[in-house]
C-alpha positions as CSV (number, residue, x, y, z in Angstrom):
1,M,0.0,0.0,0.0
2,A,1.4,3.4,-1.0
3,F,1.4,6.3,1.3
4,F,0.9,8.8,-1.6
5,S,-1.5,7.9,-4.4
6,K,-1.0,11.1,-6.3
7,K,2.2,12.8,-7.4
8,D,3.5,15.4,-5.1
9,K,2.7,18.9,-6.3
10,V,5.7,21.0,-7.2
11,A,5.7,24.5,-5.7
12,L,5.0,27.4,-8.1
13,D,8.4,29.0,-7.3
14,L,10.1,25.8,-8.5
15,Q,8.3,25.5,-11.9
16,S,10.0,26.0,-15.2
17,I,9.2,29.5,-16.4
18,S,8.1,29.7,-20.1
19,T,7.5,33.5,-20.2
20,L,9.6,36.2,-18.5
21,I,9.0,39.9,-18.4
22,S,12.3,41.0,-16.9
23,E,13.1,44.0,-14.6
24,D,13.0,47.4,-16.5
25,C,10.8,45.9,-19.2
26,I,7.5,47.8,-19.8
27,L,4.6,46.1,-21.6
28,D,1.6,48.2,-22.6
29,G,-1.1,45.8,-23.7
30,N,-2.6,42.4,-22.8
31,L,-0.4,39.4,-22.1
32,K,-1.4,35.9,-22.8
33,A,1.1,33.2,-21.9
34,P,1.1,29.3,-21.8
35,A,2.3,27.3,-18.8
36,Y,4.1,29.4,-16.2
37,A,5.2,33.1,-16.3
38,R,7.2,35.5,-14.2
39,I,6.8,39.3,-14.3
40,D,9.6,41.4,-12.8
41,G,8.8,44.5,-15.0
42,Q,5.7,46.5,-15.6
43,V,2.6,45.3,-17.4
44,T,-0.3,47.7,-18.2
45,G,-3.1,45.5,-19.5
46,D,-4.8,42.3,-18.7
47,V,-2.8,39.1,-18.0
48,M,-3.9,35.6,-18.8
49,V,-1.5,32.7,-17.9
50,D,-2.6,29.1,-18.4
51,E,-0.9,27.5,-15.3
52,G,0.7,30.0,-12.9
53,L,2.2,33.4,-12.5
54,I,4.9,34.8,-10.2
55,L,4.9,38.6,-9.8
56,G,8.4,39.5,-8.5
57,E,9.2,42.2,-5.9
58,K,9.8,44.9,-8.6
59,G,7.0,43.6,-10.8
60,S,3.7,45.4,-11.2
61,V,0.5,44.8,-13.1
62,L,-2.1,47.4,-13.8
63,G,-4.9,45.3,-15.1
64,N,-6.9,42.1,-14.4
65,I,-5.2,38.7,-14.0
66,I,-6.6,35.2,-14.7
67,T,-4.5,32.2,-13.9
68,K,-4.6,28.9,-11.9
69,E,-1.9,29.7,-9.3
70,M,-0.3,33.0,-8.4
71,V,2.4,34.3,-6.0
72,V,2.5,38.1,-5.4
73,Y,5.8,39.7,-4.3
74,G,5.1,42.9,-6.2
75,T,2.1,45.2,-6.9
76,V,-1.2,44.4,-8.5
77,T,-3.9,47.0,-9.2
78,G,-6.8,45.1,-10.8
79,N,-9.0,42.1,-10.3
80,L,-7.6,38.6,-9.7
81,Q,-9.3,35.4,-10.7
82,V,-7.2,32.4,-9.5
83,N,-7.6,29.0,-8.0
84,S,-4.7,29.5,-5.5
85,L,-3.2,32.9,-4.4
86,E,-0.3,33.7,-2.1
87,I,0.4,37.4,-1.2
88,K,3.9,37.6,0.2
89,A,5.1,40.2,2.8
90,T,6.3,42.5,0.0
91,G,3.1,42.1,-2.0
92,K,0.4,44.7,-2.5
93,V,-3.0,44.0,-4.1
94,T,-5.7,46.5,-4.8
95,G,-8.9,45.0,-6.4
96,E,-11.3,42.2,-6.3
97,I,-10.0,38.7,-5.6
98,R,-11.9,35.5,-6.6
99,T,-10.0,32.4,-5.4
100,Q,-10.4,29.0,-3.8
101,T,-7.4,29.3,-1.5
102,L,-5.6,32.3,-0.1
103,A,-2.4,32.8,1.9
104,V,-1.3,36.2,3.1
105,E,2.0,36.8,4.9
106,N,2.5,39.4,7.7
107,G,3.3,42.7,6.1
108,A,1.3,42.1,2.9
109,V,-1.2,44.8,1.9
110,Y,-4.6,44.0,0.4
111,N,-7.4,46.5,-0.4
112,G,-10.6,45.3,-2.1
113,S,-13.2,42.6,-1.9
114,L,-12.7,38.9,-1.6
115,S,-14.8,36.0,-2.9
116,M,-13.9,32.4,-2.0
117,T,-15.3,29.0,-3.0
118,Q,-14.3,25.6,-1.7
119,N,-14.0,24.0,-5.1
120,N,-15.1,24.3,-8.7
121,K,-18.2,22.2,-8.2
122,L,-19.5,24.6,-5.6
123,A,-18.8,27.6,-7.9
124,Q,-20.6,25.8,-10.8
125,T,-23.6,24.9,-8.5
126,H,-23.8,28.6,-7.4
127,K,-23.8,29.8,-11.0
128,L,-26.6,27.3,-11.9
129,S,-28.8,28.3,-9.0
130,K,-29.1,31.9,-10.3
131,P,-32.0,32.7,-12.7
132,A,-31.0,32.7,-16.3
133,Q,-30.2,36.2,-17.7
134,K,-30.6,37.3,-21.3
135,V,-27.6,38.8,-22.9
136,I,-28.1,41.5,-25.5
137,E,-25.2,42.7,-27.7
138,V,-25.4,46.3,-28.8
139,G,-23.6,47.7,-31.8
């Protein structure tokens, strides 16, 4: 009998980075990246990363972020939609957070609203329980 039936999960900080916005780089526009990304520069625009995002101490994002996992050492001004979020002691987040798990170190700064669900099934059930709304496109 095995003690672990699933593979041990590798920490986000130890993942192989496929996209890097290095320090002193400035990106004006949306960023869409596969796998794992690290931002140590400035991004003004929305960020969508398939697997995980590390925002370094000197990194900043002015825009919304969607990813599975995120670790914040830098500054975010915008809404976050993630499955797992860590805000480190040097991290600053201003905006709405939607997540399943949240870890905040002493010294971190967060201003905004927080919405948490226990798992995807709960979130889907909650969405289905709302009355259907009609969407009208204009223009």
